[in-house]
N, C-alpha and C positions, 0 to 999 in steps of 0.2 A: 646770738640766735638761741632760742629756747629749744630744748630737746622735746621731740614729739614721739608719741607711740600710739598704736592702735587701741581703740576702746575695746572693752569686753564685748563678746558677741551678743550677750543679753541686752546691753544698752543699745547696740546698733539695731537689733531687732525691734526694740521698743520705739526707736526713732522712726524706723520705717513704718511701724504700725501707726504712729501719729500722722505720718504723711498720707496714709490712706484714708483718714477720716474725712468727713464732709467739711468743706470750707464754707464760711458764710459770715454774715454780719449780724447774727442774732444776739451778740453780746455774750458775756461770760455767763455760763450756766453751770453753777457748782452749788452743792448743798452740803450741809454738815450731817454726818452720820448721827444716829440717835443713840445716846448713851443709856444703858440699863433699861431698855424699853420694856423688858419683861415685868419689871416692878414699878414702872412709871405710873403715876396717877394721870387721870384725864387732863388735869391742869398742866402737868409737866410736859405732856405730849403736844400741847398747843403750839401751832405754828407761829413763829415770830419773824417778822420781816422789817427791814429798815424803813423808817418814815421817808417818804418821797417829798411831800408837800413842803416840809421845812427846809429842804435842800434846794428848792427851786429859786432861781433869780426872780426879779420882778417880771411878771408875765405881761407881754403886750396885749392890749385889749382885743386885737384880732385873733389871738390864740387862746383867750381865756375859756371859751366854750369847749373847744376840743380838749384842752388840758384838763378841765374839770371832768369831762366824760372819762378820760383815761384814769384819773385819780379814783373816780367811783368804781371803775372796772378793776383796778388794783385791789380795792377793798373787797369787792365781790370775790375775786380770785382767792384771797386769803381766807375768807369765810367758807368758801367751797372746799378749800384744802383742809381746814379744820374739821368740817363735817365728815370728810373722808378718812381722817387720820385714825379715829378709834376703831373703825370697821375694817381697816386694811389688814389682811393676813400676810404672813411671810416674815414677821419680825422686822428687824432693822432694815434689811435689804428691801423688803416689800414696801415699807413706808417711803424709803428713799426713791425707789424707782416708780412707784405708783402715785405718790403724792408730791413729794418735794421736787423731783426733777421736772415734771410737767409744769409745776408752779413756777420754777425758775425760768423755763422757756417762755411761758406766758408773760411773766413780768418783764423779761428782757425785751420782748416785742412791744409791750406797752410803753416802756421807758424810751425806746427808740422813736415811737410815734410822738411822744411828748417833745423830744429833742427836735424832731423835724418840724412840728407845729410851731415851736418858738422861733426856730431859724427862718421858717417860711414867712413869719410875721415881721421879719426885718431885724430881729435881735441876734446877738451872738449865741451860737449853739451851746447849751449848757454842757459843762464838763463833769465827768465822773459819775453820771447817773447810772451807767451800766453796772457799777459796783454795787448798786442797791438791789440788783436782781437776786442776790443771795438771801436765802431764808434758812432759819434753823428750827429745830424741834427737839425737845427732850434733852437739853443739856448743851454743853460747850465743847464737844469733842472736836479735835483739830483735824481729824481725817476727812478728806473731801473726795467725793465721787463725781465724775463728770457726767454729762448728759448721755454719753454712750456706755456708761457703767465702768469706765476706767478710773484708776486711782491717780490723783495728781499731787500727792504729798501728805505730810503729817508726821506725827511722832512715831507711829508704828510703820514698819517696813516689811510687809509680807512678801513672800517670794513672787517671782514673775509668773505670768500666765503661761500655761503650757503651749498656747498657740502663738507665743511671742508678742502678746499685747503689752500695753503701756505698763511700766514698772514704777513703783513709788520712788526709787532712787533718782529718777530723772527729774522729779520736782518741777514739772512744767517746762515750757509752755505747752498749751494744748492747741489743736488745730483751730479751735474757735477763736484763738487769739490772732489769726491771720485773715486778711481779706484781699481779694483781687482788686487792686486799685482802679482798674479800668471799669469796675462795676459801681464805683462810689460817685455819687452826684457831687458837683462842685460845691465847696463849702468855705472857701477862703474869702473873707470879707476885707474890704479896703477902708481905711480911715481917710476922709478928706483932710487936706492940709489947710490950716488957717493962714492969715496974712503974716503972722509973726513966726511961722514955722521955721525950725532949724533943719535944713534939707540936705546938708552935707554928710560926709562919712569919713571915718578914719579906720584904717586896717592895720592890725599887727599880724605879720607873717611869721609864724612860729613853728612850722613843720607839721608832720603827721605822726610823731613819736616812732619813727623807724627804728630807733635804737632800743625801744622797749623799756621806757621809763615807767615802771609799774609799781604799785603797792596797794595794799588793802587798808590803808590808813585814811583818816579824814581829819585834817588838822583844824578845820572849822568847827565841826560838830564834836569831835572827840580828841582835843589836843592832848598830847602826851600818852595816848592809848594806842598801842600797836594793834593792828587788825580791827580798828574801830568801825570800819565800814562793813566788814564781813563779806566784801566783794571787791574785785580788783578794779582799779582806776587806770586809765590812760592819763599821762601828764604831758603838757607842752608848756613852754615858757621857762620859768626859773627851774634850774636843775637841782636835784637832790631834795625836793620837797617831800616831807613825810610828816608823821604825827608830831615830831619834835621841832618842826620849823618855827622860827620866831620872826617877828617883823625885822629884826636886825639881820638875821641870817638870810632872809628873803631879799633885803635891800643890797646885800653883798654877793648874792648868787650870780653865777654865770647863767646865761639864758639861751634858749634856742631861737628867740625872736630876732629878726634881722635889724630891728630898729632900737635894740637895747632894752625893750620892755621886759622888766623882771617880774611881771605879774605871773601868777600861777593859774593855769586853766586845767581843770581835770573833770573827767566824766567816766561812768562805768564802761568797761570794755564791752564790745560786741563779740560773740563767739560763734563759730561754725561748729555745730554740735553733731556733725555727721561723720564720725569715724576717726577723727584725729584729736589728740589731747595735747595740751601744753605740759611742761614739766611740773606745773603746780597742781597736777591731778589729785594729789593726796594732801595738799597743804591748806592752811587757813587762808580764806579769801578765794580759794580755788575749789578743787573737787571735794575737799573736806566739808564744804558748805554748799554743795550742789551746783557750783559754777564749773561746768565741764565743757571741754571742747577747745578747739584751736582759737586763740585770740587773733582777731582780724586787725591788720594794720589799715587804717583809713586810706582811701584813695586820695582824699583831700580834706583839709580842715580850714575853714574860713572863720576868722575872728574879726568881726566888723562892728564898729561902734557907730550908731546912728542917732539922729536927733529926735525932737518932739514935733508932732504935727500941730501943736498949739503955741509953743513958746521957744525961746532960746534956752540952751542948756548951760548949766553951771558945772564947774569942775568937780569930779568926785574926789573925796579925800583919799590920800594915800593910805593903803592898808584897809580900805573898805572891803568887807567880806559880804558876798552875796551867794546864796543858795537858791537855785530855781528848780521847781519840780519837787517831787516827794518820792524817795526811795521806798516808802511804805504806803503809797497811795491806794493800793488795792485793799489794804487792811484799814486805812484811815478814812475811808469814805470819799477820797478824791478831792478833798477841799483844797489842797496845795498842789494838785497835779498840774503839770505844765509840759507834758510830753507832746511832741509833734513829730510824726513820721510821714514820709512821702517817698516819691521816686523822682529821679531827674526826668524832666519833661512834663511833670504833673504838679510841681510845687506851687505854681501860680493859681492852681485850681483846687487842689485837694490836699488837706492835712488831716491825718488820723491821730486821734488822741489816745484811744484805748485798743488799737489794733496795730499789728505789724503789717506792712504792705507786701503784697505779692506783686513784684514789679515785672513788666514785660521784658522780653529779650532786648538787650541794648540799653537798658535803663539801670541806674544805680540806686541802691537803698540810701535814703537821706534821713538824718536825724537833725532836728532844728531845736535849739533852745533860745528863747527870747527872754532875756533876764529882766528883772524889775528895773524900771527907768525913773523912779521917784525916790528921793532920799529925804530923811527927816531934818537934814541940815546940822546935825549935832553928833551922831554916833556912827562909829565904823562897824559896830556889831551890836547885838541885843541878846537877851537871855534865850530866846527861842530861835535866834539867828535869822529872823524874818521881819520883825516889826519895825526895824530901823529903815527898811526900804519897802516900797510898795509898787504895784502895777498902776499904770494910768487906766482911766475908765474907758468905756467903749468909744468915746469921742477924743481920747488922747489927753485928758486933763488929769493932773496929779491930785491926790486927796488934799484937803485943806491942811496947811502946815508943812507940806512936802514940796520940794522943788525938783524940777526936771534935771536929770543928769544924762550923759551919754549912755545909750542902751546897748549892751553887748548882745549881738545876735550871732550865735555860734552854729555853724553848719558843718556837719561831718557826713561824708559819703563813703560808700563801700562798693567795691567791684565784686563780681562773681556770685551775686545772690539772686539774679533774675530767675523768677519762677520758683524760688526756694521757700520752704517753711522749716528749714533746718537751723535757723539762726536764733539767737536770743541775747538779750542784754543781761549782764551780770546783776545779781540782786541779793538782798538778804534772803536767808533760807526760807522764811515764811512768806516771801513775796512772789514765789512761783514764776519768776522771770516775766512777769506781766509787762506788756509794752507801756502801760500807763505809769510804771514806776521809773521811767527814764528821767534823768536829772542832770544838772551841771553845777559846778562849783567854781568860784572865781575870787581871787584876792588881788586887788589892784596894787601893784607895786611899780607903776610907772613913775619916773622922776617927775618933779613938778614942771620942768620945761616941756617934757614930752606930753603931759596931760594938757598943758596950756595950748600946745600945738593942736592936739586932737579937738579941743573945744573950739578953737578958732576956725578950724577947717569945717566942723559941723555947723557952726553958727553962720558962716559966710557962704554955705552952699557948695563948698569945694569937696573934691574926692582926694584924700591924702593917704599916705602910708604905703 
């Protein structure tokens, strides 16, 4: 059992202040402070916003007109902000509050309208667009100011507000990162199954990490590097996994899985940030890097392997490594983001990609990771740890040259968070605990006979495990 102690009064006050902010689905509204504005030239003060058009998927014909109108509006918004920039008084703070904050709010709303238009036309809702609401001006200062004027992190850490407002040490998340799930329109899409679909499933039951198998390593991304993740992971499956784990040690490890599966499954812990901390409050991977609060033990963990809606699956190779999602998605533009948040009772209708859910009473918070289900047929890893596997397309087809493998669907639930905005996923210090940064890691260490059993069950439509 980890030792716990009360947080400092200033941190608790800041958490309560965040809880009092307005909740809504307007997207991330954050802007960069302007460096050296007093001596900046007109050119260096120009507003710079991420390009939206180049990040859009193929746009359905029915949505093209509406999307084009919103893209034109985004351009007009930036031009208007540029016109206001040089005439705004009040130095850095004035430019932030009068120019950049309203621009971020306007862009977030336009981006959401683009998402809705594409989804309404029958395509999958684009992921990661809300990260493009961020605009900069006058340099690359890391300090960020939220829409309500609060500070959400950065290199400098000024003292807290006299009125108990948000403090920089808390490093996010903000109230804008939460949304009442009952207010979100249904957005879950179903893929029709073809005649050759593999409709079965195979489950590994590996527990919920009650014994607290934690570390801040990542043996896939940073093998041999202690604290390579800079945030703490839950582990189930093989015991003793850390940065120095090898294929040989994994194959020989004891396991928490009831069927002898020695695979390792790990994901960033979820913490309750309201008043209690773990014993890692001042340690790497924990409070030393902004990951504060009580680590929550999941109420349940489901590790289910499912088939393809288009074809039979082939066995995945032993020691195949898969990372799904992106721990730095908010900084990387969301290209590899694969976060899914929901509440029990809503999963069949609503999945949130860039928001934490505010769940109604009696409902549990749910995290879902749907791993890549296509393999290149040759490699167990790749230089970027991604290109050897791929996602199927919107119809369930693998890219050319890839073959379908059992897809890991990881589902983790938590009790006691109904109505709460006090929880957050562990993250890199620069990722501000954003929900879009949720991710999962998996190394397949099933024995060959166990993998053959899983494939047979999936391909013959049975439920096994």
